[in-house]
C-alpha positions in Angstrom: -17.4 -86.0 -68.7 -15.0 -86.9 -65.9 -12.6 -84.2 -64.9 -8.9 -85.0 -65.6 -6.8 -85.7 -62.6 -3.5 -84.2 -62.5 -0.7 -86.0 -60.8 0.8 -84.5 -57.7 4.1 -82.6 -58.3 7.1 -84.9 -57.7 10.2 -84.0 -56.1 13.0 -85.1 -58.3 16.8 -85.1 -58.2 19.1 -85.3 -55.1 16.3 -83.9 -52.7 14.1 -86.7 -53.5 16.7 -89.2 -52.3 16.7 -87.5 -48.9 14.3 -88.2 -46.1 12.5 -85.2 -44.5 14.6 -85.3 -41.4 17.8 -85.6 -43.5 16.7 -82.5 -45.5 16.0 -80.6 -42.2 19.4 -81.7 -40.8 21.1 -80.5 -44.0 19.3 -77.2 -43.8 20.6 -76.6 -40.2 24.2 -77.6 -41.1 24.1 -75.3 -44.1 22.9 -72.5 -42.0 26.1 -72.8 -39.9 24.8 -74.6 -37.0 27.0 -77.2 -35.2 26.0 -80.9 -34.8 25.2 -80.1 -31.2 23.1 -77.1 -32.0 21.4 -79.0 -34.8 20.7 -81.9 -32.4 19.2 -79.6 -29.8 17.1 -77.7 -32.2 15.6 -81.0 -33.7 15.4 -82.7 -30.4 17.7 -85.5 -31.3 21.0 -86.7 -30.0 24.3 -85.5 -31.6 24.8 -89.2 -32.7 21.5 -89.2 -34.7 22.6 -85.9 -36.5 25.9 -87.6 -37.4 24.1 -90.6 -38.7 21.8 -88.4 -40.8 24.8 -86.5 -42.2 26.6 -89.7 -43.0 23.6 -91.0 -44.9 23.3 -87.6 -46.8 26.9 -87.9 -47.7 26.5 -91.4 -49.0 23.3 -90.7 -50.9 24.7 -87.5 -52.6 28.3 -88.6 -52.9 29.6 -85.7 -50.9 32.8 -85.8 -48.8 33.0 -82.4 -47.1 30.8 -80.0 -45.1 31.6 -77.3 -47.7 30.1 -79.5 -50.4 27.0 -80.2 -48.1 26.6 -76.5 -47.7 26.9 -75.8 -51.5 24.4 -78.5 -52.3 21.9 -77.3 -49.6 22.2 -73.7 -51.0 21.8 -75.0 -54.7 18.7 -77.1 -53.6 17.1 -74.1 -51.9 17.2 -75.6 -48.4 
């Protein structure tokens, strides 16, 4: 008999819509870091962090930083 293959666990929901660097950016912002601090920590420009956050807001239909933080906490980031 052949062993049954189990599928790899899937990430579903809002987190699945985010790229890994977007999730990392969201985690930093939710931790209270500024755009500049986040950019320095991730080795990016502030412009790139801003772009990631605009993409996150669009994907998750979020309009404020408070909502970003709430979602990050709810998602365990």
